[in-house]
N, C-alpha and C positions, 0 to 999 in steps of 0.2 A: 801536418796541416798542408793542404794543397796550396801551391803558390798563387793560384788565381783567386783565393778567397779574399773578400774585402775585409780589411782590418777594422775599419770603423764605419758605422752607419748611424746617421743622425736620426733619433726617434721622432715620429710625427705624432703630436697629441691632439685629441679632440677637445673642444671647449664647450662646456655646458652639456646639453642633451645631444648635440650634434656638432658638425664642423662649423667653425665660425665663418660667417659670410664676409667676404672681402669687399671693400669699397672699390669703386672704379679706379683702375690704375692710371696714374698720371705720369707723363714723362718727367724724369729727373734731370736737373741741370748736369752738364758734363762734369763739373767739379764734384758733384755729389756722387756720380757714378764712379769716379776715380777713387774717392775716399772709401766707398763701399767695397770696391775691388781690392784696395789695399788691406782693409780690415779682414776680408774673406781670406786673402792669401796668408795673412798673419795667423788667422785661426787654423787654417789647414796645416801650416808649418808647425804650430804648437801641437796639434793632434798627432802629426807624424812623429814629432820628437818624443811625445809621451808614449806613443806606441812602441817606438824603438827601445826606450828605456825599460818599458814593461817586459818586452821580449828578452832583452839582455838579462834582466833580473831573473826571469824564469829559467834561462839557460844556466845561470849560476846556481839556482835552486836544484834543478834536476841533474846537473852535471857539476858537482862541487869541485873547487880547485884541487888539482892533483888527481882528480878522478878520470872518468872515461875520456880518452884521447889526450891526456896530459901526463903520461908517465906511469900511472898505476890505475888499476881498476877501482871503481867506487866500492867502498867497504859497506856492505849492506847486512844489517842484523835481521834475523828472523826468529820467531818464537818456536821452540822445539828443537828436534834433533835432525841430523842428516836423513834425507829420504822422505821428509814430510812434505805436505802440500804447501806449507809456508816457505820451504826452500824453493819449491817450484815457482811460487809467486815472486820471490825475490829475483830469480833468474829471468822470469818473464818481464818484470818491471825494468831491470837493468841487464841488458844482454851481456855486457862486459863488466862483470862485478866479482868481487871477493865476498861470497856469501858466508856469513858468520853465524853459526847456530848459537842460540841463547837458551841453554837448558836449565838454568837456575831460577825457574819461575818466570811468569809472564812479564813481570816488572823489569827483568834484566834487559830486554830489548829497548825499553824506554830509557833506562839508566845509561845504556851504551851510547845512545844519541846525545843525551844530556851531558855526558862527560866528554864527548868528542872522540870516544874510542872508535866510533863508526861514523860514516857520513850520512847514512840513511838507515831506516828500519822499515820493515814491511810486516804489518800485523792484521789479522782477520778481524772484521767487525760485524759481519752479517752473512748469514747463509740463507739461500732462497727456500730451503726446506725446514731448517731448524731455527731460523730467526737470529736474534742479536747475540753476539759474543759480549755479554754485559761487562765482564771484567775489564776489557780493553777501553770501554767508555769511562769506567771509573778511573783507570790509570791516566787517561788524557787529562782529567782534572787534577790528579796528584802530581803531574809533571808539566807545569805551566810553560816551561821553556821549550817544550816539544810541540811542534806545529804540524798540522796536516798539510803536506805540500803536493799531494797527488793521490790518486786512487787507481785500483786495478780490479777488474772483474775477471775471476778465474773460473772457467768451466771445470767442474770436477769430473774427472775420468777415473772411476774406481777400476783398478786392474786386478785380476787374479794372478798372483806371482808365485812361482815355484822354482825349485832347483832344476837346472838344466839336465835333461836326461833322467829325471826322477820317475818314480812309479806313479800310478794314477792317484790323484789326490783323494784322500779319505776324510780329511779334516781341514776346515778353513778357520783361520783366526784373524781377528782385527779389532780395532776400536769399536765399542758398542754403536757409535753413531754410523760408522761405515757399514756395519752389519745390518743396521736398520734400513739403510739406503738400498741394500741389495737383497732384501728378503725374498722377493719372488724368484730371482735367478738362483739363489742358494737353495730354495725349496725344490726347484727343478733338478738341481744337481744331486740332491739327497745325501748331502755330506754332514758330518758332525760339525757343529759350530761352537766356537769358544771365543769369548770376549777377552781382550787383553787391554792393558792401559795405553799402549802406544803401538800403532801398526808398524811404524818405521823400525822401532826397536825389535819387534817380532820378526820383521823381514831380515834384519841383520842376523838375528839368532839362527833363523832357518838356513840362511846362506852359509854362515860360518861353521855350522854344525852338520850341514848336509842332510837336513831332515827331509827325506824324499816323499813322505806321504802327507805332508802338510803344506797347504797353500796359504798365502797371506793376501788379504785385500788391502791394497795400498796404491800409491802413485807410481807412475812410470819412472819417476825420478828415483824412487826407492829401488826399482829393478835395476836401473843403470848404476846406482851407487854401490849396490851389494852384489851385482852379478847374477841376479835372478832372471829367469825367463818370464816373459809376459804370456801366460797361458790363454788369457781372454781379456779383452778390453771392454770398457763400458758395461760393467756389471750392474750399475745402478738402475733402479726401477724407473726413475724419473730422469730423462735426458736433459732437462732444463736445470739440473742441480748446479748452482753457481755460488761462489763465495766472493764477497766484496772485501778488499783489503785497503787499508790506509797506508800510504807512503809517508813516513814521518821524517822531519828534519828540524834543524834549529832556526833556519832562516825562512821567514814567511814568503810564499810565492806571490808573484804579482801577475794576476790574470787580467789581460785587457778586457774591458767591459763587453765588447761585442763577441768575444770568443765563447764557445760553449764552456761554461764555468759553473762551479758549485762552491757554496760557502757553508761551512758547518759551524753552528753557533750553539753555545750552552748558556742557559739562564735559569734562574729560579725567581719566583714571584712573591711580592710582599704579602699578598692575600692567599698564597698557597695555590694548590691545584685548581681551586675554584676560579682562578683568574686566567686559566689557560685560554679560554675562548677570547678574552680581550687581547692576549698576545697574538693569537692567530689572526684576529680582526685587523691588527696593525699591519701585518704583512699583506693581508688581502687588500686593504685600503691603498697600499702602494703598488698593487699589482705585482707583488713578489711571490712567485710560486713556491710553496712548501712541498717538497717531494718526499720527505721522510721525517718522522718524529719518534723519538725514543724517550724513556724516562728512567731515572735511577734514583734511589733514596739519597736525600741530602744528609750526608753523614755528620756534618757539623751540628745540625739541628733537626734530627729526624722526626720529631713529634711536635705537633701544634695543638694546643688546647684552646678552644674558643668558648667564651661565655655566651650561652644561648638564652640568658635571662631566665624567665620562668620555666623554660624547657630544660634547664640545666646546662652543663658544659658538654661540648662535643670534642672528640679527639680525632685528629687527622694526621696522616703521614705526609711529611714534606718530601718533595721530589725536585730533582734537577731535570730540565728538559733539554734534549738535544734535537735540533732541527737542521735539515738540509735545505738550503735555498738554491734554486736553480738560476743563479746569477752571481757575478763577481761582487765582492765586498766594495769594489771601487765604484759600483753603479750608484748614482745619486739616490735612487729609490731605496736601496739597501741602507745607505748612510742615514737617510731620513727615518726609516723604520727602526733601525737600531737605536737612534737617538730617542725616539718616542718610547721604545720598549724600556729604555733606561728609567723612565718615570714610574713604571709599575713593577720593576724588577729589583731584587736585592743584589743581584750581580748579573752581568752580561759578559761573556767572553767569546771572541771569535777564535775557534780552534784552528781554522785554516780556510783559505780561499784559493782555489786551485783550478787550473785549466783541465778540462776533460779531454783535450787533444793529446795530452802528454802521456 
């Protein structure tokens, strides 16, 4: 964050249909001015103190004790194996870190944070081409002690990797998603295409076995990890391909209200999905911008049967909604909106509120 940025800015509100008209200003007695000055100084001191406390808490969240700059790197778990885009995201999020692969299922990264085995975890939640990674939203609900403390947007650079000094590539292998992202370029190359479960694992196999006629579409990190040559970068058809990652921890972040912040909230509604418009209206009434909304089945009570009288009964599926709010949870408007949301929801949980400057 630039040093010159203002930490706090007092909002100006309109009253009624327009700005309130002020009466003629009359001079105040000297003692009144002194009292007002003292009150203003006290308020400024309180704002400064709260801002310092918030910034210090964010430092503890992003750089946990014993982590960066305090004797050892931050231990950061990521889903998958060495050479994956998740590893690249972990290294991007924490430049000095001990990146720990979690290969025993997607749940293991959450469990590692929950148990204290790692300081942080980095997990993908959304891709600009393929949409939501739904499983990680489910896992957020299953691990209530794990909080979102930050996020990272990682541009995806699909590289064609091969053995150094190898023959011309006749076959290209990768994960089906990566192959789909690179269809046009692969068609130009006129090579045989084969889908595999894991691109990073395939890259390791090609490197360790010296398979000279096979290329792998993967990350540049995989090339460095396994000693493969980057034959061609940016193989993807869409240059805007980007993945959003959550940074997870056990201690909630404290984002000062005026900083660029985001709050992720999960909730389900008493009347089911039919009441979603009411929930969104609550945020709109408080002028809280909703920038994202996802839904997942409510596993505890997935089906609702409603008596429709003479028309018979109706069956609906129940869902949990996840919304991203473009403001800190510390903002009074968010506090008011969440309190009101609680009146129509079966549960409301703040998954995290975090600064976008981090």
